[in-house]
VOGU-3710 file (C-alpha; in Angstrom, 3 decimals, decimal comma):
1> mhrvdvddpa> -5,113/24,064/-14,406  -4,007/23,784/-18,016  -6,699/21,939/-19,964  -5,875/19,768/-22,990  -8,652/17,951/-24,841  -7,568/14,569/-26,248  -9,638/12,301/-28,484  -7,007/9,692/-29,389  -6,209/6,990/-26,781  -2,826/6,464/-28,485
11> dprlapflel> -1,783/10,093/-27,962  1,821/9,916/-26,645  1,023/12,499/-23,977  -1,129/9,855/-22,281  1,778/7,399/-21,979  1,803/7,251/-18,135  -1,808/6,080/-18,193  -1,554/3,420/-20,918  -2,524/-0,224/-20,376  -2,822/-0,271/-16,607
21> rdtqlrsare> -3,906/-3,928/-16,534  -0,367/-5,323/-16,727  0,433/-5,322/-12,999  4,039/-6,495/-13,185  5,052/-4,179/-16,015  3,148/-1,223/-14,603  4,578/-1,595/-11,114  8,155/-1,871/-12,388  7,702/1,020/-14,790  6,137/3,397/-12,278
31> saegfflaeg> 8,933/2,819/-9,798  11,688/3,099/-12,414  10,235/6,260/-13,932  9,599/7,925/-10,603  5,830/8,315/-10,622  2,696/6,635/-9,284  -0,999/6,847/-10,106  -3,967/7,756/-7,922  -7,485/6,881/-9,037  -10,611/8,831/-8,119
41> vrtirralaa> -11,170/12,335/-6,789  -10,980/11,386/-3,110  -7,695/9,511/-3,466  -6,213/12,258/-5,642  -7,179/14,812/-3,005  -5,517/12,740/-0,300  -2,279/12,517/-2,292  -2,336/16,289/-2,728  -3,040/16,815/0,978  -0,060/14,596/1,822
51> gydplallat> 2,163/16,918/-0,208  2,837/14,779/-3,287  3,524/16,798/-6,433  1,049/16,148/-9,291  2,470/15,559/-12,765  -0,633/15,161/-14,921  -4,340/14,474/-14,704  -6,510/12,289/-16,941  -10,222/12,890/-16,446  -13,627/12,962/-18,049
61> ermledlddv> -15,560/16,198/-18,356  -17,966/15,246/-15,554  -15,110/14,792/-13,064  -13,204/17,923/-14,013  -15,211/20,333/-11,875  -14,179/18,424/-8,736  -10,481/18,934/-9,580  -10,420/22,246/-11,422  -8,334/23,938/-8,720  -5,391/21,540/-9,124
71> dvtafivseq> -2,329/23,200/-10,655  -1,510/20,603/-13,301  -1,970/19,788/-16,976  -5,314/18,010/-17,312  -5,983/15,753/-20,283  -9,738/15,705/-20,810  -11,130/12,630/-22,551  -14,417/10,853/-23,156  -15,421/7,750/-21,210  -14,553/5,679/-24,290
81> vleattgfpv> -11,074/7,161/-24,660  -10,465/6,783/-20,923  -11,264/3,061/-21,053  -9,276/2,559/-24,267  -6,249/4,308/-22,764  -6,183/2,489/-19,434  -7,457/-0,873/-20,647  -10,361/-1,052/-18,189  -13,379/1,035/-17,093  -12,244/3,738/-14,666
91> hrgalasfar> -15,460/4,035/-12,678  -14,133/6,940/-10,620  -13,600/8,970/-13,793  -10,159/10,401/-13,024  -6,513/9,361/-12,757  -3,585/11,506/-11,684  0,137/10,830/-11,885  2,329/12,039/-9,017  6,084/12,273/-8,490  7,524/9,725/-6,079
101> rpladaatvl> 9,624/10,733/-3,116  12,964/9,233/-2,053  12,416/6,067/-0,035  12,467/6,767/3,700  15,139/5,258/5,935  13,762/2,459/8,133  15,467/3,693/11,307  13,929/7,131/10,806  10,448/5,708/10,249  10,723/3,481/13,330
111> dgadrvvvle> 12,031/6,226/15,609  9,282/6,794/18,159  6,856/4,339/16,526  5,149/2,123/19,131  2,923/0,108/16,788  4,435/-1,144/13,524  3,133/-3,702/11,043  5,753/-5,642/9,092  4,903/-7,157/5,693  7,169/-9,942/4,488
121> dlvdatnvga> 7,069/-10,635/0,742  3,376/-9,922/0,129  2,858/-9,895/-3,631  -0,811/-8,951/-3,999  -1,281/-5,191/-4,262  -4,827/-5,414/-2,901  -3,593/-7,107/0,279  -0,845/-4,518/0,732  -3,319/-1,659/0,361  -5,903/-3,278/2,642
131> ifrsaaalgw> -3,359/-3,737/5,440  -2,249/-0,107/5,146  -5,882/0,963/5,441  -6,485/-1,218/8,515  -3,261/-0,055/10,160  -4,152/3,604/9,636  -7,734/3,109/10,821  -6,646/1,309/13,988  -4,029/3,863/14,966  -0,794/2,061/14,095
141> davvlsarcg> 2,236/4,227/13,492  4,175/2,810/10,560  4,634/-0,023/8,085  7,850/-1,865/7,274  8,097/-3,919/4,087  10,630/-6,533/3,060  12,605/-5,778/-0,082  10,465/-8,184/-2,136  7,122/-6,960/-0,868  4,700/-5,382/-3,333
151> dplyrrsvrt> 4,759/-1,646/-4,044  2,432/0,383/-1,747  2,238/3,055/-4,465  1,041/0,705/-7,180  -2,364/1,917/-8,389  -4,395/-0,971/-6,947  -2,702/-0,684/-3,572  -3,295/3,061/-3,494  -6,966/2,548/-4,366  -7,548/-0,227/-1,828
161> smgavftlpw> -5,848/1,733/0,933  -8,070/4,752/0,228  -4,949/6,887/0,397  -3,566/5,462/3,656  -0,300/4,752/1,817  0,159/8,531/1,619  -0,305/9,259/5,318  1,204/6,239/7,089  5,031/6,307/7,158  6,661/3,271/5,552
171> arvdhpsgme> 10,086/1,953/4,675  11,784/-1,154/3,322  14,328/-3,462/4,941  16,598/-6,115/3,489  15,525/-9,628/4,326  18,645/-10,823/6,213  18,944/-7,699/8,362  15,286/-6,722/8,691  14,759/-8,315/12,080  17,859/-6,592/13,437
181> vlreagltvv> 16,437/-3,222/12,393  13,248/-3,946/14,361  15,183/-5,034/17,428  17,456/-1,996/17,327  14,291/0,110/17,381  13,256/-1,617/20,633  10,210/-3,396/19,201  8,827/-6,736/20,377  8,189/-8,797/17,246  4,890/-10,706/17,201
191> altpsgtidl> 4,658/-13,120/14,259  1,169/-14,023/13,084  1,108/-17,627/11,852  -1,330/-20,573/11,809  1,427/-22,605/13,490  1,648/-20,180/16,397  1,720/-21,562/19,922  -0,202/-18,698/21,560  -3,797/-17,670/20,850  -4,010/-14,037/19,797
201> gsvvpptrca> -6,731/-13,284/22,324  -4,509/-14,250/25,245  -1,615/-11,965/24,283  -0,985/-8,914/26,437  -0,002/-6,281/23,845  3,672/-5,319/24,236  4,395/-1,685/25,002  6,171/-1,360/21,665  5,033/-3,940/19,130  5,888/-5,018/15,581
211> llvgsegpgv> 3,215/-7,290/14,081  4,808/-9,529/11,453  2,675/-11,065/8,695  3,953/-13,223/5,866  3,317/-13,695/2,187  0,189/-15,173/0,675  0,476/-18,942/0,829  3,887/-19,593/2,468  3,332/-17,171/5,337  6,186/-15,875/7,488
221> srswldaadl> 9,551/-17,345/6,501  11,272/-19,790/8,843  14,197/-17,424/9,512  11,914/-14,575/10,579  9,653/-16,907/12,570  12,667/-18,171/14,491  13,768/-14,614/15,230  10,336/-13,416/16,425  9,655/-12,902/20,144  6,139/-14,384/19,995
231> rvripmaggv> 4,335/-16,619/17,526  0,596/-16,123/17,735  -2,352/-17,631/15,921  -6,007/-16,837/15,386  -8,064/-19,838/16,574  -10,123/-21,312/13,733  -13,437/-23,165/13,636  -15,521/-24,899/10,991  -12,603/-26,705/9,428  -10,960/-23,454/8,257
241> dslnvstaaa> -7,182/-23,542/8,662  -6,272/-19,976/7,726  -7,572/-16,568/6,638  -6,662/-14,177/3,850  -3,573/-12,295/5,001  -5,230/-8,871/5,009  -8,194/-10,213/7,010  -5,921/-11,932/9,516  -3,770/-8,814/9,800  -6,803/-6,619/10,486
251> ialyala> -7,908/-8,908/13,321  -4,428/-8,875/14,844  -4,030/-5,125/14,400  -7,240/-4,606/16,367  -6,332/-7,132/19,066  -2,877/-5,638/19,618  -3,808/-1,974/19,234
//
């Protein structure tokens, strides 16, 4: 590790870590510039274990000893400089930037995958990360995202997933042809929707299954609903008509696992 002490939050060497609050700008910039950020020692370790190449580390003195074996330039700052640089308190005391990899081909990711979760146009990074975490925990094989779905490697998604975005294979598909890609892979598409005609608990899990969940608010689009093999719903009580998409997905992932 090459240590560099920094006491100015405006130091240009800290540019990848500046003003992390602006979700839209940050997400676009990270993708365009070919890097992503991992927050906290555990998540950083998981990115390293998954084979991602570290570019730089930003950490406080107290967190350095947990990462001192990482072969990277480490910018060491005070708690005050860390918060001033990022724009918010980094309670886990460390951030690392990593190089992105080329996006995987969907057909390759789906080859041999029996349990796949499909995310259509989810925009909230927390929901994306939470679904990755549930899918990994419940033994699903891969994730497919529509072209407009949020970035799994955005910092908040990485944090919420607890690093599952590093270990679970994922790919993107174009919206018009996405369903064809799933069918060519031999998957039965199960759309999760409040308007579903079949209760989730009565579904016999298909041998090879793609669970389709839609965006926050609108849900699964009409074109993808029409193309799905099954439309299932989670029965509701107490006057509740729907659940948060990551909560609903976790229930369905467990039921169909």
